N, C-alpha and C positions, 0 to 999 in steps of 0.2 A: 445138093448133098448136105446132109445135116452135119454139124461140126463134130459130133461124136463118132462119126463114121470113119474118120481116119486120124485119127488123132496123132596192181603197183614194190658194201654198206647201207642201212635203214635211215630214212629221214622222214620229213612230213609229220604226220600225226598218228597217235595211237589212242584209241578210245574204247572204253568198256561199255558194251551195249547189252541191254536186256530185251529179248524178244518176247513180249508178254503173251502168255497163254499157251506157249508150247512147252510141254514137258515130255521127257523121255519115257518110253514105255517101261513099266515096272520090271520087265524081265532083264533090263540092263542093270547089273548089280553095283557098278561103281562109276565114279566120274571118268568120262572119256574125252579125249582131245582130238579133234579132227581139224586139219589144216587144208584150206582151199587156196591154191595159187592160180592166178589167171592172167591172161593177156587178151588183147583185142586189137584189131586193125594193124597187125604187124606189117602188112603190105610188102612182103618179100625183102624186108631189111635184114639181110644176113650178117653183114659187116657192121662195125661201129661207124658212127658218123665221123668224117674226117677231121683232122686237127684244125682246119681252117673254117669249119662250119660256124656261122655266127651265133647259132642258138644252142646247138647240141654237140659241140666239139668233143670227140673221143667218147661219146656216150653210146650206149646200146650195144647191139651185137649178140648173136646167138651164143658165142663162147662165154661171155660174161653171164648171160642168163643161165646157162647150163651150170656154171660154178655155184651160183646162188641157189638154184633149185637143188643141186646135190647136197649142199650144206643143210638146207631146210629138211630134206628127207632124212638125213642122218639125225637131226634133232627130233623129228617126229615122223616115224615110218608111216603113220596114218595120214598121208598127204595125197591130195588129188590135184592134178594140173589140167586146167581147162582153157579153151580159147573161144572167144565170142565172134569169130568170123572176120572176113576180109584178110585171109591169109595171103592171097595172091595180089599181084599188081603193085608196082611202085619202084622197082629197080630192074636193071638189065638181067638179073638172075631169072626173073619170071619170063622176060621176053625170050631168053635163050633156052631155058629148061622147061618152061611151061608149067611150073609148079612141082616138078619132080624133087628139086633140091629142098624146097620148103617142107614137103611132106616127109622126106627122109630125115631131115634134121629134127622135125617135131617128133618123129618116131624115136630117134636117138635120145631125145630129152624125155621120152616116155610120157607124152601127153596121154591123158585118159579119154577125153572127149572134146569135140569141137562142134560148133554149129556153122552154118553156111551163110556168108555175107554176099552182098550183091556183086562185089568184084571177084568173087570166086567163080563167077560165070564168064569172066573176061576172055577165056578161050572157048567159050561155049560150054554147054552141058556135056557134050562129048569129050571136050578137053578135060573137064573136071573128072568125069568118069574114067578117062584113060590114066589118070594119076592115082586112082584109089589103091592099086596094088602097092604103092609106095607109102601108104598111110597105115601104120601099125596101131591105129587108134580108130575109134568109131565116130560117126557123125550123127547128131540128133537134130531133127527139125520137125516140129509137130504141125506147123501151118503151111508147109509146102507139100503138096500132094504130087509125088513123082510117079504115080502109078502108070502113066502113059509115056514114060521116058526111060532112057537107059539106066537112070539112077534108081529105078523101082527096086525095092527090097534092100538097097544099099544104104539107106538112111532110115533110122528109126525115130519115132516120135519122142521116145524117152528111153532112159537106161537107169536101172537101179544098181548101184554099186554098194558093197558092204565093206566097211572098214572098222575093225575092232568091234564087230557086232552092231555097229550103227548103220542103219539102212538110209542111203542117200539117193534120192530120186532126182534126176536131172533131165529136163526137157529143153528143146530148142525152139526159137522163134526167129523168123526172118522178115525183112522189110518187103513191102509191096514192090514187085519188080516192074510192073507196067509203068512206063513213063520214066523209068530209071535205067533199065537195061533193055537193049534191043530184043524184041520178041524172038528173033531167030537164035539168040544166045541161050535162052532158057526153054524154048520150044513149048511143049505141052505142060510144063510145070504149072500147077494151079495154086494160087495164093488164097488162103483163108484168113479171116480176121483174127489177129493174134490174141486179142483180149478174150474173145469167145473161146478160142482154143485153149488159152491158159486157164480159163475157168474149169474146163473139163480136165485138163492135165493135172492141175493141182489137186482136184478132188480124187482122181484116180490114184495119184501117187500117195496121197495122205490116207485115204480110206481103203482102197482096194489093195494097194501095194504096202501099206503099213509103214511108210517111210518116216523116219525120225527127223529128216532134214530134206527140204524141197528147194531145189535151185533151178532157176530159169537162166539159160544161156541165150541172151537176146541180142539180135542185130537189128533193132528197130529204132534206135536213137534214144538218148537220155531225156531230152526235152526240147521243144521247139518254141522259142519265145514269140516268134511272129505268128505262130499257129498253135496256141496252147491246148487246143482240143485234139490235135493230131495224135494218133497212136504213138506212144512213147513209153519208156520205162517207168516214168513217174505216174503216168495215167494207168499203166498196167498194174502197178502196185496198188493204186487206189481202188481199182475195179475188181480185185480178186482177193481171195483169202487162201491161207495154207502155204503161200510161198514165203520162204524165209530169207532168200537172197536172190536178187536179180543181178547178174553179171552182164553188163551191156557193151555195145559196140556201135559202130556206124558214125556217130557224131564226133568221134575223137575227143570226147570230153575228159579232161583230167580232173579227177577228184582226189584231193589229199587224204580224204577219209570218206567212207560211204555216207550217202544221204540216208537219213532215217525217215522213211515215209510211213504213213498209216494205211493199212489195208481197209477193205470194205467193212470189217467188223472192229476197227479201231486198234488192231494189233500192229506192232512194229515190223517193217520190212526193210532190209538193207538193200540199197541200190548202189552199185559201184561200177566205175569205168576208169581205165588207166591210160588215157591219152591215145597214143598211136606209135607205130614204127618200132616197137620193142624197146622203147626207152624206159618203161616202167614195168614192174611186176606187182600185181595186186596180191595181197595176202590177208586172209581172214581166218582167224582161229576160233573154232566153236568148242564150247565146253559143255558137256552133257552131264548133269547130275540128277539122279533119280528124284522125282518129285519137285524139282526146282525149275524155274524159268530158264530157258536157253540163253547163255551169255556168250559174247564174242569180243575178241580184240581184233583191230584192223590196222594194217600198215601198208603204205605204198613204198615200194623199194625202187630206188633209182638204179637202173642197170648200167 
């Protein structure tokens, strides 16, 4: 099958970044501000870590995250909330409820989109499918072909969202499941090369969908030091164009601020990942001004 056929109170660091070459379409008459909030690898951590935890005592938890998100939305109504996968597995909540609680709480927090991580198959693809009615948000994954599974038609390759007239295209990518997940858990799900798919997705979102901002929700890993050529977010950034932001997962990488990578034509791409277990909330603010390069501020928030 050809690839086109299926297509982090605030601490740490703040930085002003220019993403060279991207300008807003002339029809947008004034400077506009879009906020992207994101999580990854929450792994069913509903409650804060306990007071006796050696590393993360009293940190994290859905309630704290909800309070922070609500305050940011009041500050800027043009806010999106995204997740880069591995929502499931890690606490007894998943063992008992099978993902129901995770999806219901994410719905209450009003997540806009999520992608699918390998641990989201831990109750099998049928278990994932069974919890979809509890998710009042959509899933995007462009390189998993679910056409011969119960998930067929329930996962889109991409979604275009519009905030204050700004068109935001978001697509998802997942890690190779073979050798990582038992075949009986994902069944007939077909994996396609993420980089090849991303090349098509970014072109479609930029050229055909006329998106002002292109975001990749990735669960392929930030970087693999022992295997630098392995498919990863950094290699993805280098091999593609038209992607402005890669929000990553899988490797539980904590970045105090996004990495600035160069894409295939020498333009800047932001690559971010905020650890795991709901301990951090990533925030990136994009500022669109007609005729000017796209600028952004970034902050990792301790939950």
